[in-house]
N, C-alpha and C positions, 0 to 999 in steps of 0.2 A: 388981113385975113390970116396970115401965117407968120410966126416968128421962128427964126432959125436957131437951133442949138446943135452944134457939130462936135465931132471928136469925142463922143461919149458923154457930153454934157446933157443934162435934162433938168427941167425946172419942176416937173410934177412928180409926186411920189409914185413909184411903180404900182403899188396896190390900188391907187386911184384910177389906173388906166386899164382895168380889165372889165369886161371882156373886150376882145379885139378881133378884127378880121386879119387873118394871116395870109401872106402871099409868099410863095417860094420863088426865089430867083434861081433858075437853073440855066446852065449854059444854053443859050439860044432862045429862052422863053421866060415869061412871067407866068406863074401858075397859081390861081387863075389869072387870065389876062384882062378880063372885063368883069366888073361886078358893080352892084348897087349897095350903098350903105345909107344909113340915116345920119342926119346932121349930128356931129359930135362923136361919131364912132371912131375909135382909134384903128388905124391901118398899120400893120407891121410887115415890112418886107425883110426877108432873111435870105442872104446869098448862100444857097445850098450848092452852088456850082463850084467848079475848079478854077474859074477865072474871075477877075475883078469886074464889077458891074456898077452902074448907077441907076437911080430912080429919079428921073428928071422930067418936070413938067414946066416947059419954058414959060417964064413970067410968074410962076407960082412957087415951085420948090426945086431944090437940087440936093440930093443926098450926099453929093461928093462920092468919091470912090469907095465902094464897099468891097473889101477883100472877102474871100471865102470865110464863112462863119459869122460875118458881121451883119447887123440888122439896122434898119432905119424905120423910125416910127413917126407918124403924123396924125393929127386930128384935123379934119376938114370941118370948118364951121360955117361955110357958105354953100348955098345950093348951086348945082350946076354939074356939068360933065367935064372932067379933067383928063385930057390925053396925057400920057407919059411914055417915056422911052428910056432905053439905056444909052447914054451919051457915047459910050465906048463902042457899043454894038447897036447902031440906030435901027436895025431891022427888028429888034426886040421892042415891041410896043404893047400898050395896054390902055385902059380907060376906067375911071371911077366915076360913077354917077352918084351924086349926093342929093338925097330927097328928104322931105319931112317924114317923120316916123309913120304917119298914117298912110303915106303913099308908097313907101319903099317895099312893103311886103316881106320884110325880114323878120325873123324870130328873135334876133339878137337885140337887146336893149341898147339905146344910145348911151354913150359915155361922154361926160364933159371932163376936160383936163384943164386945170387952172394953170396960168402962166404960159410957158412956151408950148407951141403946137408941134414942133419938130424935135426929134432927137435921133442921133446916130449912136448906136451902142455896139460894143464888142462883146 
């Protein structure tokens, strides 16, 4: 389902990955914490806080440590609901529900990324 690209590596051209759902990581919370996307939509978490954080969904993905200002991108290509948390601050939690385009009720178009599905960027 997911391929991992860490430490700033990414396999897909950045222009091919827009539009995206953006999530801000602030100290003590993900904003928004829960959301619904269509299959193939890119999700980008950016650490806007003062502390290091992670975006970790056990068994699915782990961003590794994101220092302030760093981002983590992923494209989910399988239906379902994925709970995630910050491994450093486990009280920080969230969930993504991935649906087919006709059931998600989102106005954003789905985006397909070729190659890797995850990327950590500085």
